C-alpha positions as CSV (number, residue, x, y, z in Angstrom):
1,M,-13.9,130.1,7.8
2,P,-13.5,129.5,11.6
3,S,-10.2,130.4,13.3
4,S,-8.1,127.9,15.1
5,S,-9.1,129.3,18.5
6,S,-12.8,128.8,17.8
7,N,-12.1,125.2,16.9
8,R,-10.2,124.6,20.1
9,E,-13.1,126.1,22.1
10,T,-15.5,123.7,20.6
11,G,-13.1,120.8,20.9
12,S,-13.7,119.9,17.3
13,A,-10.4,120.3,15.4
14,R,-7.7,117.9,14.6
15,P,-4.3,119.0,16.0
16,R,-2.8,122.0,14.2
17,F,0.8,123.1,14.2
18,Y,0.2,126.3,12.3
19,S,-2.3,129.1,12.6
20,N,-4.4,130.2,9.7
21,R,-2.1,133.2,9.4
22,D,1.0,131.1,8.9
23,I,-0.5,128.2,6.9
24,H,0.6,129.7,3.6
25,E,4.2,129.8,4.8
26,A,4.0,126.2,5.9
27,F,2.7,125.1,2.5
28,A,5.5,127.0,0.8
29,Q,8.1,125.5,3.1
30,F,7.0,121.9,2.8
31,L,6.4,122.1,-1.0
32,G,9.7,123.7,-1.6
33,I,8.3,126.8,-3.2
34,G,11.1,129.4,-3.5
35,E,11.7,132.8,-5.0
36,R,13.0,131.3,-8.2
37,D,9.7,129.5,-8.6
38,R,7.8,132.7,-8.2
39,R,10.1,134.5,-10.7
40,L,9.6,131.7,-13.3
41,L,5.8,131.9,-13.0
42,A,5.9,135.6,-13.2
43,R,8.2,135.5,-16.3
44,H,6.1,133.0,-18.2
45,H,2.7,134.0,-16.8
46,D,1.3,135.3,-20.1
47,A,2.5,132.2,-22.0
48,L,0.8,129.9,-19.5
49,L,-2.4,131.8,-19.7
50,Q,-2.7,131.4,-23.5
51,G,-5.9,129.3,-24.3
52,S,-7.2,129.6,-20.8
53,E,-10.7,130.7,-21.9
54,R,-11.0,127.7,-24.0
55,F,-9.7,125.6,-21.1
56,A,-12.3,127.0,-18.7
57,K,-15.2,126.1,-21.1
58,V,-13.8,122.7,-21.6
59,F,-13.3,122.3,-17.9
60,Y,-17.0,123.0,-17.1
61,A,-18.2,120.9,-20.1
62,Y,-16.1,118.1,-18.6
63,L,-17.8,118.6,-15.2
64,L,-21.3,118.7,-16.8
65,S,-20.6,115.3,-18.4
66,Y,-20.6,113.5,-15.1
67,P,-24.1,113.2,-13.4
68,A,-22.8,113.8,-9.8
69,T,-20.9,117.0,-10.7
70,A,-23.6,118.1,-13.2
71,Q,-26.2,117.9,-10.3
72,I,-24.0,120.3,-8.3
73,L,-23.9,122.7,-11.1
74,E,-27.6,122.4,-11.8
75,R,-28.2,123.2,-8.1
76,F,-25.9,126.3,-8.5
77,Q,-28.0,127.4,-11.5
78,A,-31.2,126.8,-9.7
79,A,-30.0,129.0,-6.9
80,G,-29.6,131.9,-9.4
81,G,-26.0,131.3,-10.5
82,E,-24.7,131.4,-14.1
83,I,-22.2,129.1,-15.8
84,D,-20.6,132.1,-17.5
85,S,-19.8,133.7,-14.2
86,L,-18.2,130.4,-13.2
87,V,-16.1,130.5,-16.3
88,A,-15.0,134.0,-15.5
89,S,-14.2,132.9,-11.9
90,Q,-12.2,130.0,-13.2
91,L,-10.2,132.3,-15.4
92,A,-9.5,134.6,-12.5
93,H,-8.5,131.6,-10.3
94,L,-6.2,130.3,-13.0
95,W,-4.7,133.8,-13.3
96,R,-4.1,133.9,-9.5
97,L,-2.7,130.4,-9.5
98,L,-0.1,131.4,-12.1
99,S,0.7,134.7,-10.5
100,G,3.1,133.0,-8.0
101,R,1.6,134.6,-5.0
102,T,1.8,132.8,-1.7
103,D,0.7,135.4,0.7
104,E,-2.0,135.1,3.4
105,D,-4.8,136.6,1.3
106,S,-4.3,134.0,-1.4
107,S,-4.3,131.3,1.2
108,Q,-7.6,132.5,2.8
109,R,-9.2,132.8,-0.6
110,L,-8.3,129.2,-1.4
111,A,-9.6,128.0,1.9
112,H,-12.8,129.8,1.4
113,I,-13.3,128.1,-2.0
114,G,-12.8,124.8,-0.2
115,D,-15.5,125.8,2.4
116,V,-17.9,126.7,-0.4
117,H,-17.2,123.3,-2.1
118,Y,-18.1,121.6,1.2
119,R,-21.3,123.5,1.6
120,F,-22.4,122.6,-2.0
121,G,-21.5,119.0,-1.5
122,V,-18.4,118.9,-3.8
123,E,-16.5,115.7,-3.1
124,P,-12.7,115.9,-2.6
125,V,-12.1,113.4,-5.4
126,W,-13.9,115.8,-7.8
127,V,-11.5,118.6,-6.7
128,M,-8.5,116.3,-7.3
129,G,-9.9,115.4,-10.8
130,A,-10.2,119.1,-11.5
131,Y,-6.6,119.8,-10.6
132,L,-5.5,116.9,-12.8
133,L,-7.1,118.8,-15.7
134,Y,-5.2,121.9,-14.6
135,W,-2.0,119.9,-14.6
136,D,-2.6,118.3,-18.0
137,H,-3.5,121.7,-19.5
138,L,-0.5,123.5,-18.1
139,R,2.0,120.8,-19.0
140,E,0.7,121.0,-22.5
141,R,1.2,124.8,-22.5
142,I,4.8,124.4,-21.1
143,A,5.7,121.8,-23.8
144,D,4.1,123.6,-26.8
145,S,4.7,127.3,-26.1
146,E,7.5,128.8,-28.2
147,R,7.8,131.6,-25.8
148,I,9.3,129.3,-23.1
149,P,13.0,128.4,-23.5
150,D,13.7,124.7,-23.6
151,A,16.2,125.1,-20.8
152,E,13.5,126.4,-18.5
153,R,10.7,124.0,-19.4
154,S,11.5,121.3,-16.9
155,E,12.1,123.7,-14.0
156,L,8.9,125.6,-14.9
157,E,6.9,122.4,-14.9
158,N,8.2,121.6,-11.4
159,A,7.3,125.1,-10.2
160,V,3.8,124.8,-11.7
161,T,3.4,121.4,-10.0
162,R,4.4,122.8,-6.6
163,F,1.8,125.7,-7.0
164,L,-0.9,123.3,-8.1
165,F,-0.3,121.1,-5.0
166,R,-0.3,124.3,-2.9
167,D,-3.6,125.5,-4.5
168,M,-5.2,122.1,-4.1
169,G,-3.9,121.6,-0.5
170,L,-5.2,125.0,0.7
171,M,-8.5,124.4,-0.9
172,L,-8.8,120.9,0.7
173,E,-7.7,122.5,4.0
174,G,-10.7,124.8,3.8
175,Y,-12.9,121.9,2.8
176,W,-11.8,119.9,5.9
177,D,-12.1,122.8,8.2
178,A,-15.7,123.3,7.1
179,A,-16.4,119.6,7.6
180,L,-14.8,119.7,11.0
181,E,-16.8,122.8,11.9
182,Q,-20.1,121.0,11.0
183,V,-19.0,117.8,12.8
184,S,-18.2,120.0,15.8
185,N,-21.6,121.7,15.7
186,E,-23.4,118.4,15.3
187,R,-21.3,117.0,18.2
188,N,-22.2,120.0,20.3
189,K,-25.9,119.5,19.4
190,V,-25.7,115.8,20.4
191,H,-23.9,116.7,23.6
192,M,-26.6,119.3,24.4
193,L,-29.3,116.8,23.5
194,Q,-27.7,114.2,25.7
195,E,-27.6,116.7,28.6
196,Q,-31.2,117.5,28.1
197,I,-32.2,113.9,27.9
198,T,-30.2,113.1,31.0
199,S,-31.8,116.0,32.9
200,L,-35.2,114.9,31.6
201,L,-34.7,111.3,32.7
202,S,-33.3,112.4,36.1
203,N,-36.5,114.4,36.8
204,L,-38.9,111.9,35.3
205,P,-41.0,110.2,38.0
206,Q,-40.8,106.9,36.0
207,V,-37.8,104.6,36.1
208,L,-36.5,103.4,32.8
209,W,-34.1,100.6,32.2
210,S,-32.8,98.2,29.5
211,V,-31.5,94.8,30.4
212,D,-29.3,92.4,28.4
213,V,-31.1,89.2,29.3
214,V,-28.5,87.0,27.5
215,N,-25.6,88.2,29.7
216,N,-27.8,89.4,32.6
217,R,-26.4,92.9,32.7
218,P,-28.0,96.4,32.6
219,L,-27.6,98.3,29.4
220,Y,-29.2,101.4,30.8
221,V,-30.7,102.5,34.1
222,S,-32.3,105.9,34.6
223,P,-31.0,108.0,37.5
224,S,-34.4,108.0,39.2
225,S,-34.1,104.3,39.9
226,R,-32.1,104.9,43.1
227,R,-35.1,106.4,44.7
228,I,-36.8,103.1,44.5
229,C,-34.2,100.3,44.6
230,D,-30.6,99.3,44.0
231,L,-31.1,98.1,40.4
232,D,-27.5,96.7,40.1
233,V,-28.3,93.9,42.5
234,E,-31.8,93.3,41.3
235,L,-31.2,91.6,38.0
236,P,-32.7,90.0,36.0
237,I,-36.1,91.3,37.3
238,P,-35.5,94.9,38.4
239,C,-36.7,95.8,42.0
240,L,-38.1,92.4,42.7
241,N,-36.6,92.1,46.2
242,W,-38.3,95.4,47.1
243,T,-41.6,94.1,46.0
244,L,-44.0,92.7,48.7
245,E,-43.7,89.0,49.0
246,E,-47.3,88.3,48.1
247,D,-47.0,90.3,44.9
248,R,-43.7,88.8,43.6
249,E,-45.2,85.8,41.9
250,A,-47.3,88.0,39.7
251,V,-44.2,90.0,38.7
252,R,-42.2,86.8,38.0
253,A,-45.1,85.6,35.8
254,A,-45.1,88.9,33.9
255,W,-41.3,88.7,33.4
256,Q,-41.6,85.2,32.0
257,K,-44.2,86.4,29.5
258,A,-41.7,89.1,28.4
259,L,-39.0,86.4,28.1
260,D,-41.5,84.5,25.9
261,G,-41.7,87.6,23.6
262,R,-44.8,89.3,24.8
263,D,-45.4,92.9,25.9
264,V,-46.8,92.8,29.5
265,E,-47.9,95.1,32.3
266,V,-48.2,94.2,36.0
267,E,-49.1,96.1,39.1
268,S,-47.5,95.4,42.5
269,R,-46.7,97.0,45.8
270,V,-43.1,98.1,46.4
271,R,-41.5,99.2,49.6
272,S,-38.9,101.9,48.8
273,P,-35.6,102.3,50.8
274,D,-37.2,104.9,53.0
275,G,-39.9,102.4,54.0
276,K,-42.7,103.9,52.0
277,L,-45.2,101.4,50.5
278,Q,-46.4,102.3,47.1
279,W,-48.2,100.8,44.1
280,F,-46.1,100.6,41.0
281,R,-46.9,99.6,37.4
282,R,-44.2,97.7,35.6
283,V,-44.1,97.5,31.8
284,F,-41.8,94.9,30.1
285,R,-41.1,95.1,26.4
286,P,-38.9,92.4,24.8
287,F,-36.7,92.8,21.8
288,T,-35.5,89.9,19.7
289,D,-32.5,89.1,17.4
290,D,-32.7,87.9,13.9
291,A,-33.3,84.4,15.2
292,G,-36.3,85.5,17.1
293,R,-34.6,85.0,20.5
294,V,-35.3,87.6,23.2
295,V,-32.0,89.4,23.9
296,R,-33.1,92.6,25.5
297,I,-36.0,93.7,27.7
298,D,-36.7,97.4,28.1
299,G,-38.7,98.3,31.1
300,L,-40.7,101.2,32.6
301,M,-41.7,101.4,36.3
302,E,-44.0,104.2,37.4
303,D,-45.8,105.1,40.6
304,A,-49.4,104.0,40.4
305,T,-50.3,104.7,44.0
306,E,-52.5,107.8,43.3
307,A,-54.2,106.1,40.4
308,K,-54.8,103.0,42.5
309,R,-56.3,105.2,45.3
310,T,-58.5,107.0,42.8
311,L,-59.8,103.6,41.5
312,E,-60.4,102.4,45.0
313,R,-62.3,105.6,45.8
314,L,-64.3,105.2,42.6
315,H,-64.9,101.5,43.5
316,T,-66.0,102.6,47.0
317,L,-68.4,105.2,45.6
318,A,-69.7,102.6,43.2
319,T,-70.2,99.8,45.8
320,T,-70.8,101.6,49.1
321,D,-73.9,103.3,50.4
322,S,-72.9,106.9,51.0
323,L,-75.3,107.4,53.9
324,T,-74.4,104.4,56.1
325,G,-71.1,103.2,54.7
326,L,-72.6,99.8,54.2
327,A,-72.4,97.8,50.9
328,N,-74.9,99.0,48.3
329,R,-77.1,96.9,46.0
330,T,-74.3,96.6,43.4
331,L,-71.8,95.1,45.9
332,L,-74.4,92.9,47.4
333,L,-75.4,91.4,44.1
334,D,-71.7,90.9,43.2
335,R,-71.0,89.1,46.5
336,L,-74.2,87.1,46.3
337,S,-73.2,85.9,42.8
338,H,-69.8,84.9,44.1
339,A,-71.3,83.2,47.2
340,L,-73.5,81.1,44.9
341,A,-70.6,80.1,42.7
342,V,-68.6,79.0,45.7
343,A,-71.5,77.1,47.2
344,R,-72.1,75.2,43.9
345,R,-68.5,74.1,43.8
346,S,-68.4,72.8,47.3
347,R,-69.1,69.2,48.1
348,P,-71.6,68.7,49.5
349,V,-73.3,71.8,48.2
350,R,-73.2,74.6,50.8
351,Q,-76.2,76.7,51.5
352,V,-76.5,80.5,51.3
353,A,-79.1,82.7,53.0
354,L,-80.3,86.0,51.8
355,M,-82.4,88.3,54.0
356,I,-84.2,91.4,53.0
357,M,-85.3,93.7,55.8
358,D,-87.7,96.6,55.7
359,L,-88.1,99.0,58.7
360,D,-91.5,99.4,60.2
361,H,-92.8,102.9,60.8
362,F,-89.8,104.6,59.4
363,K,-91.9,106.7,57.1
364,E,-93.6,108.4,60.1
365,I,-90.2,109.4,61.5
366,N,-89.2,110.9,58.2
367,D,-92.5,112.7,57.7
368,T,-92.7,113.9,61.3
369,L,-89.1,114.7,62.3
370,G,-87.6,115.3,58.9
371,H,-85.1,113.6,56.7
372,P,-81.9,114.6,58.7
373,V,-83.3,112.7,61.7
374,G,-84.4,109.9,59.4
375,D,-80.8,109.7,58.0
376,E,-79.4,109.5,61.5
377,V,-81.8,106.7,62.4
378,L,-80.7,104.7,59.3
379,R,-77.0,105.1,60.4
380,A,-77.9,104.0,63.9
381,V,-79.8,101.0,62.6
382,A,-76.8,100.1,60.4
383,R,-74.4,100.2,63.3
384,R,-76.6,97.9,65.5
385,L,-77.2,95.4,62.7
386,A,-73.5,95.3,61.8
387,G,-72.7,94.3,65.4
388,K,-74.8,91.2,65.1
389,L,-73.0,89.7,62.0
390,R,-69.8,87.8,61.2
391,K,-67.0,89.4,59.2
392,S,-67.8,87.0,56.4
393,D,-71.4,88.2,56.2
394,T,-72.5,91.2,54.1
395,L,-74.8,93.9,55.4
396,A,-76.1,96.2,52.7
397,R,-78.5,99.1,52.3
398,L,-80.6,98.6,49.2
399,G,-82.2,102.1,49.4
400,G,-84.7,103.9,51.5
401,D,-85.3,101.9,54.7
402,E,-84.6,98.6,53.1
403,F,-81.5,96.5,54.1
404,A,-80.2,93.1,53.1
405,V,-78.0,90.5,54.8
406,L,-76.0,87.8,53.0
407,L,-75.0,84.7,55.0
408,P,-72.6,82.7,52.8
409,E,-71.4,79.1,53.2
410,M,-73.7,77.7,55.8
411,G,-74.5,74.2,56.9
412,A,-77.8,74.2,58.8
413,A,-79.1,77.1,56.9
414,W,-82.7,77.2,58.3
415,K,-81.5,77.1,61.9
416,T,-78.7,79.5,61.4
417,A,-80.8,82.0,59.4
418,E,-83.5,81.8,62.0
419,K,-81.0,82.5,64.8
420,V,-79.5,85.5,62.9
421,A,-82.9,86.9,62.1
422,G,-83.8,86.8,65.8
423,K,-80.6,88.6,66.7
424,L,-81.3,91.3,64.1
425,L,-84.8,91.8,65.4
426,E,-83.4,92.2,68.9
427,C,-81.7,95.4,67.6
428,F,-85.1,97.0,67.6
429,K,-86.1,96.2,71.2
430,A,-84.3,99.2,72.6
431,P,-85.3,102.7,71.3
432,F,-82.9,104.6,69.1
433,R,-81.7,107.8,70.7
434,V,-81.6,110.4,67.9
435,G,-81.9,114.2,68.2
436,G,-82.6,114.0,71.9
437,Q,-85.5,111.7,71.3
438,D,-86.1,108.0,71.9
439,L,-87.5,106.5,68.8
440,L,-89.0,103.0,68.5
441,L,-88.8,101.0,65.3
442,G,-89.6,97.6,64.1
443,A,-88.5,95.5,61.2
444,S,-89.8,92.8,58.9
445,I,-87.3,90.2,57.5
446,G,-87.9,87.9,54.5
447,I,-85.5,85.0,54.1
448,A,-84.7,83.0,50.9
449,L,-82.2,80.1,50.9
450,F,-80.0,78.6,48.2
451,P,-80.6,76.1,46.7
452,E,-84.0,75.4,48.3
453,H,-85.8,78.6,47.3
454,G,-83.8,79.6,44.3
455,E,-80.5,79.0,42.4
456,S,-79.9,82.4,40.9
457,V,-79.3,85.9,42.2
458,D,-82.5,87.3,40.7
459,S,-84.7,84.5,42.0
460,L,-83.3,84.8,45.6
461,M,-83.6,88.6,45.6
462,R,-87.2,88.4,44.4
463,R,-88.3,85.7,46.7
464,A,-86.7,87.2,49.8
465,D,-88.5,90.4,48.8
466,V,-91.9,88.6,48.4
467,V,-91.7,86.9,51.8
468,M,-90.6,90.2,53.4
469,Y,-93.8,91.9,52.3
470,D,-95.9,89.0,53.5
471,V,-94.1,89.1,56.9
472,K,-94.7,92.8,57.1
473,R,-98.4,92.5,56.2
474,A,-98.8,89.8,58.8
475,G,-96.6,91.4,61.5
476,L,-94.6,88.2,62.0
477,G,-91.1,89.7,62.4
478,F,-89.4,87.3,60.0
479,G,-90.3,84.4,57.7
480,F,-88.9,82.0,55.1
481,Y,-90.0,81.9,51.5
482,D,-93.0,79.6,50.8
483,A,-93.8,79.0,47.1
484,G,-97.4,78.6,48.1
485,N,-97.6,82.2,49.1
486,D,-95.7,83.6,46.2
487,P,-97.9,85.6,43.9
488,H,-95.4,85.4,41.2
489,T,-95.4,81.7,40.7
490,P,-97.0,80.5,37.4
491,R,-100.1,79.2,39.3
492,R,-100.5,82.5,41.2
493,L,-100.2,84.5,38.1
494,R,-102.8,82.4,36.4
495,L,-105.0,82.8,39.5
496,M,-104.7,86.6,39.2
497,T,-106.0,86.5,35.6
498,E,-108.7,84.1,36.6
499,L,-109.7,86.2,39.7
500,R,-110.5,89.1,37.4
501,R,-112.8,86.8,35.4
502,G,-114.1,85.3,38.7
503,L,-115.3,88.7,39.8
504,E,-117.1,89.2,36.5
505,K,-118.7,85.8,36.7
506,E,-119.6,86.1,40.4
507,E,-117.6,83.1,41.5
508,L,-116.8,84.7,44.8
509,R,-118.8,83.8,48.0
510,L,-119.1,85.2,51.5
511,H,-119.1,83.0,54.5
512,Y,-119.9,84.5,57.9
513,Q,-118.5,83.8,61.4
514,P,-120.6,85.0,64.3
515,K,-119.3,86.9,67.3
516,V,-121.1,86.5,70.7
517,D,-121.3,88.6,73.8
518,L,-119.6,86.7,76.7
519,A,-121.9,88.0,79.3
520,S,-125.3,87.4,77.6
521,G,-124.5,84.9,74.9
522,H,-126.2,87.1,72.4
523,V,-124.8,87.4,68.8
524,T,-123.3,90.9,68.5
525,G,-122.4,90.6,64.8
526,V,-120.7,88.5,62.2
527,E,-117.5,88.8,60.2
528,A,-117.7,88.4,56.4
529,L,-115.0,86.1,55.1
530,V,-114.6,85.8,51.3
531,R,-114.2,82.5,49.4
532,W,-113.7,81.8,45.8
533,Q,-115.6,79.0,44.2
534,H,-113.0,78.3,41.5
535,P,-114.4,76.2,38.6
536,K,-111.2,74.0,38.5
537,H,-109.6,74.2,42.0
538,G,-112.7,74.2,44.0
539,L,-113.2,76.4,47.1
540,L,-110.2,78.7,47.6
541,Y,-109.6,80.5,50.9
542,P,-108.5,84.1,51.2
543,D,-104.8,83.4,51.8
544,E,-104.6,81.9,48.3
545,F,-105.7,85.1,46.4
546,L,-106.0,88.1,48.8
547,P,-102.2,88.7,49.1
548,M,-102.0,88.8,45.3
549,A,-105.0,91.0,45.0
550,S,-103.5,93.3,47.6
551,R,-100.3,93.7,45.5
552,T,-102.3,94.6,42.4
553,G,-105.2,96.9,41.4
554,L,-107.7,94.0,42.0
555,I,-107.9,94.7,45.7
556,N,-110.2,97.7,45.0
557,P,-112.9,96.0,42.9
558,L,-112.6,93.0,45.2
559,T,-113.2,95.3,48.3
560,D,-116.2,96.9,46.6
561,W,-117.7,93.5,45.7
562,V,-117.3,92.2,49.3
563,L,-118.8,95.4,50.8
564,Q,-121.7,95.3,48.4
565,A,-122.4,91.6,48.9
566,A,-122.2,92.0,52.7
567,L,-124.6,95.0,52.7
568,R,-127.1,93.2,50.5
569,Q,-126.9,90.2,52.8
570,C,-127.5,92.4,55.7
571,M,-130.7,93.8,54.1
572,D,-131.9,90.2,53.3
573,W,-131.5,89.2,56.9
574,R,-133.2,92.4,58.1
575,A,-136.1,91.5,55.8
576,Q,-136.2,88.1,57.7
577,G,-136.2,90.0,61.0
578,M,-132.5,89.4,61.9
579,R,-130.6,92.6,62.7
580,V,-127.0,91.7,62.5
581,R,-123.9,94.0,62.1
582,I,-121.5,92.6,59.4
583,A,-117.8,93.3,59.8
584,V,-115.8,93.6,56.6
585,N,-112.0,93.6,56.6
586,V,-110.6,96.4,54.4
587,D,-107.1,95.9,53.2
588,A,-104.5,98.7,53.8
589,M,-104.0,99.1,50.1
590,A,-107.6,100.1,49.7
591,F,-107.0,103.0,52.0
592,Q,-104.5,104.4,49.5
593,Q,-107.5,105.3,47.3
594,A,-108.7,108.8,48.0
595,D,-112.4,107.9,47.2
596,L,-112.7,105.0,49.6
597,A,-115.2,106.7,51.9
598,E,-117.3,108.0,48.9
599,R,-117.4,104.4,47.5
600,I,-118.6,103.0,50.8
601,F,-121.2,105.7,51.2
602,A,-122.4,105.0,47.6
603,L,-122.7,101.3,48.4
604,L,-124.8,102.1,51.5
605,T,-127.1,104.2,49.3
606,R,-127.3,101.7,46.5
607,T,-128.2,98.8,48.8
608,G,-130.3,100.8,51.2
609,A,-128.4,99.5,54.2
610,P,-128.1,101.7,57.3
611,A,-124.6,102.6,58.3
612,E,-125.0,101.0,61.7
613,C,-125.2,97.5,60.1
614,L,-121.6,97.9,58.8
615,E,-118.3,97.5,60.7
616,I,-115.0,98.2,59.0
617,E,-112.0,96.2,60.3
618,I,-108.5,97.5,59.7
619,T,-105.2,95.9,60.7
620,E,-102.3,97.6,62.6
621,N,-100.3,97.6,59.4
622,L,-102.5,100.3,58.1
623,L,-100.9,102.6,60.7
624,T,-97.5,102.3,59.0
625,G,-98.8,104.3,56.1
626,D,-100.1,107.9,55.9
627,L,-101.7,108.1,59.4
628,D,-103.2,111.5,58.8
629,K,-104.9,110.3,55.6
630,C,-106.1,107.1,57.3
631,S,-107.4,109.0,60.3
632,A,-109.4,111.4,58.2
633,V,-111.0,108.5,56.3
634,L,-111.9,106.6,59.5
635,A,-113.3,109.8,61.0
636,R,-115.7,110.3,58.0
637,L,-116.8,106.6,58.2
638,A,-117.4,106.9,62.0
639,D,-119.3,110.1,61.6
640,R,-121.6,108.4,59.2
641,G,-122.3,105.8,61.9
642,I,-120.1,103.0,60.7
643,T,-118.3,101.0,63.5
644,I,-114.5,100.9,63.2
645,A,-112.5,97.9,64.6
646,I,-108.8,97.3,64.6
647,D,-108.1,93.6,63.7
648,D,-105.3,91.3,64.9
649,Y,-104.3,93.7,67.6
650,G,-100.9,93.1,69.1
651,T,-99.2,91.6,66.0
652,G,-98.3,94.9,64.4
653,Y,-97.4,98.3,65.7
654,S,-99.8,100.4,67.7
655,S,-99.1,103.2,70.2
656,L,-101.5,104.9,72.6
657,A,-101.1,108.1,70.6
658,Y,-102.3,106.3,67.5
659,L,-105.2,104.6,69.3
660,K,-106.3,108.0,70.6
661,Q,-105.9,109.7,67.3
662,L,-108.1,107.2,65.4
663,S,-111.9,106.9,65.4
664,L,-112.0,103.4,66.8
665,H,-114.8,101.5,68.6
666,T,-113.4,98.0,68.9
667,L,-110.1,96.1,69.5
668,K,-109.9,92.5,68.2
669,I,-107.2,90.6,70.0
670,D,-105.2,88.4,67.6
671,K,-105.7,84.6,68.0
672,S,-102.0,84.1,68.5
673,F,-102.4,85.5,72.1
674,V,-105.8,83.8,72.7
675,M,-105.2,80.2,71.6
676,D,-102.5,79.4,74.2
677,M,-103.5,81.8,77.0
678,C,-104.6,79.0,79.3
679,H,-101.1,77.5,79.1
680,D,-99.0,80.7,78.6
681,E,-99.1,83.2,81.4
682,N,-97.5,85.9,79.2
683,D,-100.3,85.6,76.7
684,A,-102.9,85.8,79.5
685,V,-101.2,89.0,80.8
686,I,-101.2,90.5,77.3
687,V,-104.9,89.7,76.9
688,R,-105.8,91.2,80.3
689,S,-103.7,94.3,79.6
690,T,-105.3,94.8,76.2
691,V,-108.8,94.5,77.7
692,D,-108.0,97.0,80.4
693,L,-106.4,99.4,77.9
694,A,-109.4,99.1,75.5
695,H,-111.9,99.7,78.3
696,N,-110.0,102.7,79.6
697,L,-110.2,104.2,76.1
698,G,-113.9,103.4,75.8
699,Y,-113.5,100.5,73.3
700,T,-115.1,97.1,73.3
701,V,-112.9,94.0,73.0
702,V,-113.4,91.0,70.8
703,A,-111.1,87.9,71.2
704,E,-110.4,85.8,68.0
705,G,-109.4,82.2,67.9
706,V,-111.5,80.7,70.7
707,E,-111.1,77.0,70.3
708,D,-112.5,75.6,73.5
709,A,-114.7,76.3,76.5
710,E,-111.7,76.8,78.8
711,I,-110.5,79.8,76.8
712,L,-114.0,81.1,76.6
713,Q,-114.4,81.0,80.4
714,L,-111.0,82.6,81.0
715,L,-111.8,85.5,78.6
716,E,-115.0,86.1,80.5
717,I,-113.1,86.2,83.7
718,L,-110.6,88.7,82.2
719,G,-113.5,91.0,81.2
720,C,-113.4,90.5,77.5
721,D,-116.6,91.7,75.9
722,S,-117.1,89.3,72.9
723,A,-115.4,86.4,71.2
724,Q,-115.4,84.4,68.0
725,G,-113.8,81.1,67.0
726,Y,-114.4,77.5,66.0
727,H,-115.7,76.7,69.6
728,I,-118.5,79.1,69.0
729,A,-119.1,78.6,65.3
730,R,-117.2,78.0,62.1
731,P,-117.7,80.4,59.1
732,M,-120.9,79.5,57.4
733,E,-122.8,80.3,54.2
734,P,-125.7,82.8,54.6
735,D,-128.5,80.2,54.8
736,A,-126.6,78.1,57.3
737,L,-125.9,81.2,59.4
738,A,-129.5,82.2,59.3
739,A,-130.5,78.8,60.6
740,W,-127.8,79.1,63.3
741,L,-128.9,82.6,64.3
742,S,-132.5,81.5,64.6
743,Q,-131.5,79.2,67.4
744,R,-129.8,81.9,69.4
745,P,-130.8,85.2,70.9
746,A,-129.8,88.3,69.0
747,G,-127.9,91.1,70.7
């Protein structure tokens, strides 16, 4: 049993006027217990104890008859106790009660019994009922005992009553002291828990609050709130005034959802009292009364700045090209999708332009100077291109040396896209200074417009890509999508299937266009030009099926067929006494085959044609591939006696180093420089420079696209060796060409 000092230290006890040591005297004083009472009990002690054993058994039988008290006794027995020992204890207690002792030991013993009663869950009312049994039993003993004089019965009954009250009072005193001790301990635990919670909440980075929305007053505010805002003046929406103006509407909308009874989260930027701008996540959780009305909203507010930055970093990694810092394919497709959606909603419908750009000759830089230099070139290209675009445009790197440009919301799309493409190509006029070297690059740009060329992301991407490869092959710089040149249109796809059958059914034809020596007028050779006599569409020209064949494996069997047909024709003419060299244009894709030279040699053997009757024409685009491989193949062909010519010179990319490295015999000047040379001084200068360059390198020069006598005369003046074009002769079938040749001197 705790002392009074320990109760005071824990702050648990009700006020006490007596210490535990003096409590027995206080009870004796206030109950009027005197020496005569003690002597009366001592004198009649034995008489009062008569029948006490029977009383003890009846007493416990009585307690067992009530479920509540029976449960206590059963618990006592379950803990190892015995009813017989309780009976013995009860007899001993009754003996002490009637002994008349009021000393401190007896008081403490009674208080201890009360403490035990409390621990076992004995209710005070049960104790009072037990003492009522005591009183009834002892009154009966006083009235019936012959050993007690009648004159003392009344006085003895009063004395017994006083001692019963003392006994019960001290026992209840112990009971309440035990109860108070437990309450004190629980109160201390609660206090400690409150202190822990307060400390925890004070150190939590989150701000917690609870708001009475009916009376617009705070019910709880965590101490950490002061680090963010003055919550007292921020009701009903905490920290709203510290939220950036542009984010407040979202917070108000979230609060309204909470008032409507929904849990809600919202992120916004908050400027703290120290001026620091941070992202915060607010959580509002409403609570309703029995009527379903929201009466309280609990909230949480936590710093989401780092999480936001992490998400932004992840988004940047997911949408940005790590090498150049430009948008990547993912971001481009997302912005293109958005631009198309905006364009569709506008009235009138706005146009969107998509450009896909591929760098020319970048592979040589990578292969020759290494990938670190190549990476720096790509970064330099990205910087130049970005300087030519609007902020609303998107410049992306799709991978490798391929870039894309998105021009959203345009009016005159054709004109604008053409202008922008021109600006982008200007970026490649000046060399790129990388690693102490000046590097020249070119670019090819394919353009597809919404809605003219496609109405979906996929269709625009594919069609811009298609035209880019066509532009690259033709060396045009840039071009717009043309469905007629798209190998992936249903008609072109059908033609590809039919071309394979056409090869098998020998539906292909060769027409020949002669080349003449400008000085003598002699025929120096002919160029073989393939045609397809389609059973349904009639005569098809190369531009309708060769680009498709070049993109597929058909280019190789097609090349073999043209070479074989040309060599056989050469042998037929030789049998007729006409010695004519036939030029065959070999596509760059055919040079990707390692056995090209062996196949050509095999065809020479099979047809019996001498090597000097064959001329292989290549385009400058071939030089953008594996130059070493190309050079080796051309050297083998030249060593065999086959003439090598570079076709369409000036439209692609050639350098003096490349021209010297390759086994060339002839340069063919592209018709784009020849056709207008009489009216364009620049074209005339280019032709004259090309002629001089070729002659200095030991090459002969052939001019294509001669349409009139004036051009022919100017070419002769400029020193050009040979020419071909409609002014001289159109492409003809073999018999027609034989008749034409018979009328002219052979070279």
